[in-house]
C-alpha positions as protocol buffer text, in pm:
chain_id: "A"
residue {
  index: 1
  type: MET
  ca { x: -951 y: -1249 z: -2319 }
}
residue {
  index: 2
  type: LYS
  ca { x: -1231 y: -1478 z: -2207 }
}
residue {
  index: 3
  type: GLN
  ca { x: -1441 y: -1404 z: -1897 }
}
residue {
  index: 4
  type: PRO
  ca { x: -1801 y: -1450 z: -1780 }
}
residue {
  index: 5
  type: ASP
  ca { x: -2041 y: -1154 z: -1788 }
}
residue {
  index: 6
  type: TRP
  ca { x: -2044 y: -1118 z: -1407 }
}
residue {
  index: 7
  type: TYR
  ca { x: -1667 y: -1099 z: -1372 }
}
residue {
  index: 8
  type: PRO
  ca { x: -1597 y: -725 z: -1432 }
}
residue {
  index: 9
  type: ALA
  ca { x: -1843 y: -621 z: -1158 }
}
residue {
  index: 10
  type: TRP
  ca { x: -1710 y: -897 z: -929 }
}
residue {
  index: 11
  type: ARG
  ca { x: -1353 y: -772 z: -982 }
}
residue {
  index: 12
  type: ASP
  ca { x: -1459 y: -412 z: -911 }
}
residue {
  index: 13
  type: GLU
  ca { x: -1622 y: -528 z: -586 }
}
residue {
  index: 14
  type: ALA
  ca { x: -1306 y: -722 z: -495 }
}
residue {
  index: 15
  type: PHE
  ca { x: -1099 y: -406 z: -551 }
}
residue {
  index: 16
  type: ASP
  ca { x: -1334 y: -203 z: -330 }
}
residue {
  index: 17
  type: GLN
  ca { x: -1316 y: -473 z: -60 }
}
residue {
  index: 18
  type: LEU
  ca { x: -934 y: -468 z: -81 }
}
residue {
  index: 19
  type: ASN
  ca { x: -928 y: -90 z: -36 }
}
residue {
  index: 20
  type: ALA
  ca { x: -1154 y: -119 z: 271 }
}
residue {
  index: 21
  type: LYS
  ca { x: -936 y: -396 z: 417 }
}
residue {
  index: 22
  type: ASN
  ca { x: -618 y: -196 z: 352 }
}
residue {
  index: 23
  type: ASP
  ca { x: -776 y: 113 z: 512 }
}
residue {
  index: 24
  type: ARG
  ca { x: -850 y: -94 z: 825 }
}
residue {
  index: 25
  type: LEU
  ca { x: -491 y: -224 z: 832 }
}
residue {
  index: 26
  type: HIS
  ca { x: -363 y: 131 z: 797 }
}
residue {
  index: 27
  type: ASP
  ca { x: -580 y: 244 z: 1089 }
}
residue {
  index: 28
  type: GLU
  ca { x: -509 y: -54 z: 1313 }
}
residue {
  index: 29
  type: PHE
  ca { x: -139 y: -120 z: 1237 }
}
residue {
  index: 30
  type: ARG
  ca { x: -34 y: 216 z: 1085 }
}
residue {
  index: 31
  type: LEU
  ca { x: 67 y: 41 z: 761 }
}
residue {
  index: 32
  type: GLY
  ca { x: 212 y: 290 z: 518 }
}
residue {
  index: 33
  type: SER
  ca { x: 363 y: 503 z: 795 }
}
residue {
  index: 34
  type: TRP
  ca { x: 653 y: 285 z: 914 }
}
residue {
  index: 35
  type: SER
  ca { x: 1001 y: 403 z: 818 }
}
residue {
  index: 36
  type: ARG
  ca { x: 1103 y: 56 z: 698 }
}
residue {
  index: 37
  type: TYR
  ca { x: 963 y: -274 z: 580 }
}
residue {
  index: 38
  type: ASP
  ca { x: 1138 y: -600 z: 497 }
}
residue {
  index: 39
  type: TYR
  ca { x: 1001 y: -917 z: 348 }
}
residue {
  index: 40
  type: ASP
  ca { x: 1160 y: -1257 z: 378 }
}
residue {
  index: 41
  type: LEU
  ca { x: 1042 y: -1504 z: 117 }
}
residue {
  index: 42
  type: THR
  ca { x: 1208 y: -1795 z: 298 }
}
residue {
  index: 43
  type: THR
  ca { x: 1005 y: -1743 z: 616 }
}
residue {
  index: 44
  type: GLY
  ca { x: 699 y: -1592 z: 446 }
}
residue {
  index: 45
  type: LYS
  ca { x: 701 y: -1282 z: 665 }
}
residue {
  index: 46
  type: LEU
  ca { x: 664 y: -910 z: 601 }
}
residue {
  index: 47
  type: LEU
  ca { x: 796 y: -694 z: 885 }
}
residue {
  index: 48
  type: PHE
  ca { x: 738 y: -323 z: 949 }
}
residue {
  index: 49
  type: SER
  ca { x: 984 y: -137 z: 1170 }
}
residue {
  index: 50
  type: ALA
  ca { x: 1095 y: 199 z: 1304 }
}
residue {
  index: 51
  type: ASP
  ca { x: 1436 y: 294 z: 1443 }
}
residue {
  index: 52
  type: GLY
  ca { x: 1564 y: -61 z: 1393 }
}
residue {
  index: 53
  type: VAL
  ca { x: 1281 y: -214 z: 1598 }
}
residue {
  index: 54
  type: VAL
  ca { x: 1023 y: -446 z: 1441 }
}
residue {
  index: 55
  type: LYS
  ca { x: 673 y: -314 z: 1519 }
}
residue {
  index: 56
  type: VAL
  ca { x: 437 y: -523 z: 1304 }
}
residue {
  index: 57
  type: VAL
  ca { x: 476 y: -885 z: 1188 }
}
residue {
  index: 58
  type: SER
  ca { x: 268 y: -1043 z: 913 }
}
residue {
  index: 59
  type: GLU
  ca { x: 255 y: -1375 z: 735 }
}
residue {
  index: 60
  type: ILE
  ca { x: 222 y: -1341 z: 359 }
}
residue {
  index: 61
  type: GLN
  ca { x: 147 y: -1514 z: 34 }
}
residue {
  index: 62
  type: ILE
  ca { x: 267 y: -1377 z: -300 }
}
residue {
  index: 63
  type: ALA
  ca { x: 3 y: -1265 z: -550 }
}
residue {
  index: 64
  type: GLY
  ca { x: 227 y: -1168 z: -841 }
}
residue {
  index: 65
  type: SER
  ca { x: 438 y: -895 z: -990 }
}
residue {
  index: 66
  type: THR
  ca { x: 419 y: -621 z: -1249 }
}
residue {
  index: 67
  type: SER
  ca { x: 693 y: -534 z: -1495 }
}
residue {
  index: 68
  type: ALA
  ca { x: 719 y: -188 z: -1649 }
}
residue {
  index: 69
  type: LYS
  ca { x: 965 y: -327 z: -1903 }
}
residue {
  index: 70
  type: ALA
  ca { x: 726 y: -600 z: -2023 }
}
residue {
  index: 71
  type: SER
  ca { x: 411 y: -397 z: -1940 }
}
residue {
  index: 72
  type: ASN
  ca { x: 243 y: -697 z: -1781 }
}
residue {
  index: 73
  type: TRP
  ca { x: 143 y: -886 z: -1467 }
}
residue {
  index: 74
  type: LEU
  ca { x: 291 y: -1227 z: -1386 }
}
residue {
  index: 75
  type: TRP
  ca { x: 101 y: -1448 z: -1143 }
}
residue {
  index: 76
  type: ALA
  ca { x: 319 y: -1580 z: -861 }
}
residue {
  index: 77
  type: TRP
  ca { x: 227 y: -1942 z: -939 }
}
residue {
  index: 78
  type: ALA
  ca { x: 391 y: -1899 z: -1282 }
}
residue {
  index: 79
  type: ASN
  ca { x: 718 y: -1755 z: -1146 }
}
residue {
  index: 80
  type: SER
  ca { x: 970 y: -2036 z: -1093 }
}
residue {
  index: 81
  type: ASN
  ca { x: 1194 y: -1802 z: -889 }
}
residue {
  index: 82
  type: LEU
  ca { x: 947 y: -1787 z: -601 }
}
residue {
  index: 83
  type: PRO
  ca { x: 925 y: -2035 z: -309 }
}
residue {
  index: 84
  type: GLY
  ca { x: 641 y: -2285 z: -343 }
}
residue {
  index: 85
  type: GLU
  ca { x: 523 y: -2240 z: 17 }
}
residue {
  index: 86
  type: LEU
  ca { x: 414 y: -1883 z: -62 }
}
residue {
  index: 87
  type: LEU
  ca { x: 215 y: -1971 z: -374 }
}
residue {
  index: 88
  type: SER
  ca { x: -80 y: -2173 z: -242 }
}
residue {
  index: 89
  type: ASP
  ca { x: -322 y: -1877 z: -252 }
}
residue {
  index: 90
  type: ALA
  ca { x: -210 y: -1781 z: -603 }
}
residue {
  index: 91
  type: LYS
  ca { x: -272 y: -2142 z: -709 }
}
residue {
  index: 92
  type: LEU
  ca { x: -625 y: -2117 z: -565 }
}
residue {
  index: 93
  type: VAL
  ca { x: -680 y: -1811 z: -786 }
}
residue {
  index: 94
  type: ARG
  ca { x: -561 y: -2007 z: -1089 }
}
residue {
  index: 95
  type: SER
  ca { x: -804 y: -2291 z: -1006 }
}
residue {
  index: 96
  type: PHE
  ca { x: -1088 y: -2041 z: -961 }
}
residue {
  index: 97
  type: GLY
  ca { x: -1001 y: -1885 z: -1299 }
}
residue {
  index: 98
  type: ASP
  ca { x: -989 y: -2227 z: -1470 }
}
residue {
  index: 99
  type: GLU
  ca { x: -1318 y: -2333 z: -1312 }
}
residue {
  index: 100
  type: LYS
  ca { x: -1505 y: -2010 z: -1394 }
}
residue {
  index: 101
  type: GLY
  ca { x: -1347 y: -1946 z: -1738 }
}
residue {
  index: 102
  type: ILE
  ca { x: -1161 y: -1626 z: -1641 }
}
residue {
  index: 103
  type: ASP
  ca { x: -846 y: -1606 z: -1852 }
}
residue {
  index: 104
  type: GLU
  ca { x: -675 y: -1328 z: -1656 }
}
residue {
  index: 105
  type: LEU
  ca { x: -686 y: -1542 z: -1342 }
}
residue {
  index: 106
  type: ALA
  ca { x: -588 y: -1868 z: -1514 }
}
residue {
  index: 107
  type: GLN
  ca { x: -313 y: -1755 z: -1754 }
}
residue {
  index: 108
  type: ALA
  ca { x: 41 y: -1682 z: -1635 }
}
residue {
  index: 109
  type: TYR
  ca { x: 63 y: -1330 z: -1784 }
}
residue {
  index: 110
  type: VAL
  ca { x: -186 y: -1045 z: -1812 }
}
residue {
  index: 111
  type: ILE
  ca { x: -94 y: -768 z: -2055 }
}
residue {
  index: 112
  type: ASP
  ca { x: -152 y: -410 z: -1933 }
}
residue {
  index: 113
  type: MET
  ca { x: -398 y: -292 z: -2200 }
}
residue {
  index: 114
  type: ALA
  ca { x: -511 y: 19 z: -2007 }
}
residue {
  index: 115
  type: ASN
  ca { x: -154 y: 145 z: -1964 }
}
residue {
  index: 116
  type: ASP
  ca { x: -192 y: 160 z: -1585 }
}
residue {
  index: 117
  type: LEU
  ca { x: 31 y: -115 z: -1450 }
}
residue {
  index: 118
  type: GLU
  ca { x: -18 y: -31 z: -1082 }
}
residue {
  index: 119
  type: ALA
  ca { x: -398 y: -37 z: -1117 }
}
residue {
  index: 120
  type: LEU
  ca { x: -376 y: -376 z: -1291 }
}
residue {
  index: 121
  type: GLY
  ca { x: -160 y: -510 z: -1009 }
}
residue {
  index: 122
  type: TRP
  ca { x: -399 y: -389 z: -740 }
}
residue {
  index: 123
  type: GLU
  ca { x: -708 y: -517 z: -926 }
}
residue {
  index: 124
  type: LEU
  ca { x: -566 y: -868 z: -970 }
}
residue {
  index: 125
  type: THR
  ca { x: -435 y: -871 z: -613 }
}
residue {
  index: 126
  type: GLY
  ca { x: -785 y: -766 z: -503 }
}
residue {
  index: 127
  type: ALA
  ca { x: -925 y: -1071 z: -682 }
}
residue {
  index: 128
  type: MET
  ca { x: -680 y: -1291 z: -491 }
}
residue {
  index: 129
  type: VAL
  ca { x: -764 y: -1128 z: -157 }
}
residue {
  index: 130
  type: ARG
  ca { x: -1135 y: -1192 z: -225 }
}
residue {
  index: 131
  type: ILE
  ca { x: -1093 y: -1552 z: -342 }
}
residue {
  index: 132
  type: CYS
  ca { x: -860 y: -1643 z: -54 }
}
residue {
  index: 133
  type: ASN
  ca { x: -1023 y: -1425 z: 211 }
}
residue {
  index: 134
  type: ALA
  ca { x: -692 y: -1254 z: 289 }
}
residue {
  index: 135
  type: LEU
  ca { x: -669 y: -960 z: 532 }
}
residue {
  index: 136
  type: GLY
  ca { x: -534 y: -711 z: 276 }
}
residue {
  index: 137
  type: ALA
  ca { x: -232 y: -655 z: 54 }
}
residue {
  index: 138
  type: TYR
  ca { x: 95 y: -467 z: 21 }
}
residue {
  index: 139
  type: ARG
  ca { x: 294 y: -356 z: -283 }
}
residue {
  index: 140
  type: SER
  ca { x: 673 y: -351 z: -274 }
}
residue {
  index: 141
  type: PRO
  ca { x: 829 y: -142 z: -554 }
}
residue {
  index: 142
  type: ARG
  ca { x: 1073 y: -321 z: -785 }
}
residue {
  index: 143
  type: GLY
  ca { x: 1380 y: -175 z: -952 }
}
residue {
  index: 144
  type: GLU
  ca { x: 1250 y: -163 z: -1308 }
}
residue {
  index: 145
  type: GLY
  ca { x: 931 y: 26 z: -1230 }
}
residue {
  index: 146
  type: GLY
  ca { x: 705 y: -265 z: -1140 }
}
residue {
  index: 147
  type: GLY
  ca { x: 593 y: -404 z: -807 }
}
residue {
  index: 148
  type: LEU
  ca { x: 573 y: -723 z: -605 }
}
residue {
  index: 149
  type: TYR
  ca { x: 222 y: -773 z: -461 }
}
residue {
  index: 150
  type: LEU
  ca { x: 194 y: -955 z: -130 }
}
residue {
  index: 151
  type: VAL
  ca { x: -122 y: -1054 z: 57 }
}
residue {
  index: 152
  type: PHE
  ca { x: -160 y: -1069 z: 434 }
}
residue {
  index: 153
  type: LYS
  ca { x: -263 y: -1403 z: 585 }
}
residue {
  index: 154
  type: SER
  ca { x: -208 y: -1285 z: 942 }
}
residue {
  index: 155
  type: ILE
  ca { x: -88 y: -963 z: 1103 }
}
residue {
  index: 156
  type: ARG
  ca { x: -5 y: -868 z: 1459 }
}
residue {
  index: 157
  type: TRP
  ca { x: 191 y: -624 z: 1668 }
}
residue {
  index: 158
  type: ALA
  ca { x: 545 y: -743 z: 1745 }
}
residue {
  index: 159
  type: ASN
  ca { x: 609 y: -842 z: 2106 }
}
């Protein structure tokens, strides 16, 4: 897979930045501690709730998904089942990858060579958060062992 010399260090920095952003979101909005979350891909919202009451509201974009069955990552822009309104950030990542010659950002699928699918998902989502200056990211587990990776564009306490 083709990539410039600077890219591995850049991606590591992006992953570190994502972890710091997610730590801030955890501290400020208690993400990871709510009893329930729901995402609505028609409205582009991810909601966190407790006892049937929505506590935190966020606007999202979709980064991509991992598949344990296929052992790969699929960028959201390449998934025809996803709503176009939630793919603009993923398309920016694709353009960045095309422009800079980074195959894993520009090609639809990335094979999990290291045999750590969740790490691959977080690393590529970190690249998207960095490129698009998102606030952080969230992973929703999927039935067959993968995950759907969502990035936060805005987040606030519910009224």
